[in-house]
C-alpha positions, 0 to 999 in steps of 0.5 A: 449450474453452468452460469454459477460455475462461470461466476465462481471461476471468474471470482477465483481468477480475480483473487489469483490476480490480486494475490499475484499483484500483491506478491509482485508489489512486495517483491519490489518493496523487498528489492528496494529495502535490501538495496537501502539497508541490506538483507538482515531484517534484524538490522533493516526495519524496512525489510522487517515491514516487508516480512510482515506484509508478506505474511499478511497476504499469504506470500510463501516464505520461500518466495520472500527469501528468493526475492531477497536473494535476487535483490543481492544478486548480480542481475538484480533489478534496480527499482526507482520509486516515483510518485505521480499526481493527478485528477480522476473525473469529477475532481477526485484527487489521485496519487500513484506510487510506482516502483520502476526500472523504466521511468519513461515507460511508467509515466507514459502508461500512467498518463494513458490510464488517466487520459482513457479514464477521463482524468488528467495527470498533474504536476508534482505537488498538484494534489499532494497537499490533499493527503497526509502521509502516515504510518498505519499498523494493523494489530491483532486484537488479543483482548486489548483495550483501545483506550488503555492502548491509546494512553500506552502509545501516545508517547510513541507518535500515536495520532489515531486509533480505531478498529476495522470491520474484522475487529483488528486495531488500526493505529496511525502515526505521523510519517516520521514517527513510523519507526518509533511506533514499530519499535514500541509495538515490538518491545511491548510484544503486540502482534502486528498483522501489517505495517504500511506507509499510507496517504490519508485524504484530508477531505473527501469528494462525494459523488453519485454511484455512476460518477463514483464508478467512473473514478473507481474504474480509473483507479482499478486500471492504475492498480493493474499496471505492473509498475504501480505499487499503490493508488490513493484517492479522496473519493468518499 
């Protein structure tokens, strides 16, 4: 009984850690969005996207509003968005998106994670060609027909459409069509669960289970870093 309790407690703490990390990530995204486009979501598409993603990960509304107020205050933190590229073990390409108030600290930490994980931090452009930057929308499937939706949205930059394991519809666009698709979904009153700018690998690397675990350990360590927003890789 004690063993079962320990396992459950460990899983609960893991969920809390993931939730806290998501809240921190979205808080930084809010700060960057407010700095770029102001505090009014009606006039700031990036901030509207933050609201959507905060709701998707159950971030309380008062925390979102507090993050906006901090972003407008005199003591606000100015975050710089920096992308790092490198290789995990076994030739797996990795891209790391960060938001930092101290680039010197961030690059040192990212390099450390790569080195400890038997990988290597690369130079700008060393693996970016391996990924397509795309907009990705998760849409509530309220009886929608994906074939009809595909025809309806193709003029707004639709490139890919499918479903996830939960039955939600996943819509992908080219990076520069993100705003067009967001506006189209809003006008058509299609319920969007989340909206992200993401990086999709153009090819993948297949490894043994043991090798894949080595890669995923490095990815996990990167994701746990306070300055890291998102990590992408091309492990199959």
